[in-house]
N, C-alpha and C positions, 0 to 999 in steps of 0.2 A: 631800793635797798642800797646802803652805801657798801662800796666795795672794800674788801679787807685791805688794809695798809694806808687808806686815805682817811686822814683825821682832820679835826678842826684846826689843829696846830699847823699842819701842813698846808692847809687852805690860807690860814692868817699868814703865814710866813710868805707864801707865792704873793698874796695880795699887797703885802708890805713892800716886796721886792719891785712889784709893778708901780707902785705908788713912788717908790724912791725914782724910778726912771722918768717921773714926770707924767705918767699916764693914770688915767681914771681906772681903777680896777672893776673889771666886768667879768662875767662868766666865762667868755670866750678867751679873755687874756689870760685869767687864772688856770683855765684848763690848758691852753698853750704853754704855760710856764711849768705846769705839773706834768704834762705830756699824757695825761690820762684822766679819767672821771667823766661822769655824765652831767648834764645840765641839772637834772632832778637831785642830784646828790651835792654839786657844787653850790647851787642857788641858795638853798637854806643856810649853809655853813658861811657864805660870803655875806648873806644878809646879817647873820650874827655879828660877823668880823666888823661890819660897817657900823651896826649899832653899838658894838663895844667901843670901836674908834671914836665915834662921836661922843660917846660917854667919857672916854679917856681925855678927850679934848677939854671936856668940863671940868677935870679934876687937877687943873694945873695950880700947883702950890700945895698938893696933898703929899705926905711921905711916900716915896715910892715903894718902900718896903710894904707899907699897908695895901696900896694899891695891887702890888703883885701878888701878895698873899690872898688877897680877895679874888683877884682874877684867877690864881692858881686854883683856888678852892672851887670856884664857879666852873672852870674849865675841867677839872676832876669829875666833878658831880655830873656835868654835861656828858662828858666823855663816857663815864661808866653807864649813864643813862642810855646814850646811843649804842653802845656796845651790848648792852643787856636786850635792847629792843631788836638788834641786828641778830644776835645769837638766837632770840626766841622766835624771830621771823624765819629764820634759816631752818631752825629746828622743825617749826610748825610745817614749813613748805616741804622739808624733806619727808616728815611723816606723812603729810597730805599726799604726796607724790606716791610714797610707798604704799598707802592705804588705796589710792586710785587704781595703781597698777594691779595690787592683789585683788581690789574689786573687779577689775576687767578681766582678770584671769578667771576669778570664781564664775563671773557671767559667761566667758566663753565655755567654761567647762559645763555650766549649766545648759548652755545652747547645745554642747556636744551630747551632753545626756539626754536632753530632750529629743534631738535627732535620733540617738540610739533607741530611745523608748518608742518612737514613732517607727523606726525600723523593726523593732522587735513585736510590735503590734501587727505591722503589715505581715511580717513572717508568720506570726501566730494565726493570722487570718488566712493567709495561703495554706498553711498546714490543715486548719480546720477544713477548708474548701476541699482540699485534697482528700482529707480523711472521709468527707460526707461522699466524694466522688467514689472512693474506694469501697465504702459501704454500700453504695448504690450498685456498684459493679458486682460486689459480692453477692448482694441480694439477686441480681440478674443471673449471675452464675448459680446460684442455689436453685432459682427457678427453672433454669435450663437443665440443671441436673435432674430435677424432679420429672421435667418433661421427658428427658432421655430415659429415665428409669421406668417411667409409664411405657414409652414406646417399647423398651426391652422387654417388659412384662408382657405387652401385647404381642411382640415378635414370638417370645416363647410359647404363649397360647396358641399363636397361629401355628408355630412349629409342632406342637403337640397334636393339633387337629390334623396337620398334614401327614403326621406320623400314623395316627390312628386311620386316616383315610387310606394310606398305603397298605397297613396292615388288613383292613377290610377288603381292599381290591385283591391282595394276595390270596386272602381266605376263598374270596368269589372265585379266582383263577384255580384255586385247589378244588373247589366244588364242581366246577365246571369240567375239568379234567376227570375227576372220579366219575361224574355222571356220564361222560363220553366213553370211559373204559367200559363202564356196567352196560351201556348201550351196545358197544362192540361185542361185548360177551353174550348179550342177549341175540343179538343178530347171528353171531356164530352158532350159538345153540340152536336158533330157529332153523338155520340152514342144514346143520347136521340131522336135525329132527325131519326136516322135509326130505333129505337124500334117504335116510332110512326108510321113511314112509314110501317115497318113490320107488325104492327098489322092492319094498315089500308088495306094493300094489301094482308094480308095472305090468305083470303078466296078467293080471285080471282087470286092470283098470285102463284099458286102451281108450275107452270111451271118454275117459276123464283127462284125456291128454290135453285136449284144447283147453279145458279148465285150469289144468296145471300150468299150461303155457302161459294162459292169461295171469294165473297167480304169480309166475316167474317174471313175467313183463312188470306186474305190479310190484314185485318185490325189488326188481331191478330199479324200477322208477323210485320205490321207497329208498333203495341203496343210493340212487342218485341224490335223492332229496337228503338222505343222511350224509352223504359225501358233501353235498353244498353246506348242509349245516354245520358238518366237521369243519369245512373250509371257513366258514363265517365265525365258528368258534375260535379256530386258529387266528384268524385275522384279529378277532376281539382280544385273544390272548397277546399277540403281538402288540396290538395297540395298548393294551394294558401294561405290557412290559415297556413300551416307549413312555407311557404315561409315568410308570414307575420310576424310569430313568430321569424324566423330567423333574419329577417330585425329588428325586436324589438330589438332582442338581440344584434346585431350589432349596432343599434342605442344606446342602453344602454352602450355598450362598448366604442362606439365612444364618447359618453357624458363622461364617465369615462376617457378617453384618453384626452379630451379636458379640463376636470378639472385638471388632472395631469400637461398639458401643462400649463395651467393658473398659477397653484401653482409654477410650475417651473420657468415661466416668472416672476412671482412676486419675487422669491428667487433671480434669476438673476439681476432683478431690485435693489433690496436690496443691492446685492453683488456690483453692478455698483456704488450705492450710497456711500457704505462703502470704496470701492477702491477710488473714487472721494475724501472722506473726507482724507483717508490716504495720497492721493497724496498731497492734500493742506497741511496737516500737515507736510509731507517731504519737501515741498517747503518751509514752515517756518522754519523748523530746518536747512535746507541748507542755508537760509538767516542768521540765527543766527550763523552759522559755519563760513560763510563768514566774519560777522562782526567780530568774535571772531580772524579770520585768519587776517583780517585788523589790528585789535588792537596789535596782535602779532608782526606783521611787524613793526608797529609803534613802539612797545617797543624794538624790535630788532634794529631799526634804530637809537634809543635813546641810547641803549648799545654800538653800534658801535661809536657814537659820544662821549659816555664817555670813550671809549677805546682810541680814538683819542685825547681826552683831557688828559688822563692819559700818553700817549706817549709824548704829548707835555711837561707834568710836569716831566716825566722822563728826557727828553732832557733839560729842564731847570735845573733840579738837576745835570745832567751831566755838564752843562754849570758852574753851582755854583762849582761842584767838581774841575772843571778846574781852576775856579778863585780862589778856595782856594789852589790848587798846586801852582798857580803862586804866591799867597801871601806867601806861605811857601819857595818858590824860593827867593821871595824879602827879607823875614825874614833871610834866610840863607846868602843872600848876605849882609845884614846889619851886621849879625854875623860875616862874613868875614871882613867887614869894621871895626867893632869894635876890632876884633882881629889884624887887621893891626894897628889901632890907637893905641891898647895895646902894640903892638911891637915897634911902633915909640915912644911910652911914655917910654917904658923900655930903648930903644937906647938913647934917650935924657937924661934920668936919668942916664944911665951909664956913658954919656960924662961929 
């Protein structure tokens, strides 16, 4: 692409100065003379100048005004064509660079959105797994609460049975005491009756002393037996009292266990409520993530549509570039036609 400020006339003047010094104009010498320019830029212009110089050498004898007018017309047409081609190329390159930059930005945004979508999917999957784990934990806690409720009911039934047993033993102790008191009353009554009968019959029943003595001994033996029986009853009563105390202690322990289970049940119910609230919160968060994922997918689709539009614009720019190339070829053809007309004019003037 020709640099701004370097024209064909500048190259022609530099080549003319090199020739006036007695040197053959080359690209390097013209470049050294101008102090700027590239080989690709100076080469075609220098070639044009050499071609024009050779043609001008064949026009000796023609009017200078005519030759100058034709050259000026040709140079203006060539300069206008070069300038137009340069401007179109610069505009096309600027637009292409802008589109490429915009396309790269859109591609980076699409990659970022894709990474965000993958991150949201992973987060959603993690939340789903956590929700399943919490649901499983909730189910386990519910099963454990049901088991604890069953154990509590069994403990209450056992406590009721223990209470009934204590009541029965108390009733049995009362019955034993009542029988013992009644037996003591009967013994006292028998003794009193025997003493009365002994006093009544003592004077006339000397012969029955031995029998009465034996009966007394028998009564004493019965009394000893009753005392032993009473002692056994007292021991059973004390054992019953100890057993009742043990049952009371077990009752208190059972009540403490029941209280602990009731507290644990309330704690488990609170935990179940908290887990249900967390599950509801996770469901809402999962819905929000789903909505964000939907928005990201929509934005990604819009970006893809924008990329498609940019590709169409790039294709249109390529078509425009092709059109400019075609115009350049047409201008070159017009240049060739003008050069042919110039040669015909020179030929007609030579005749």
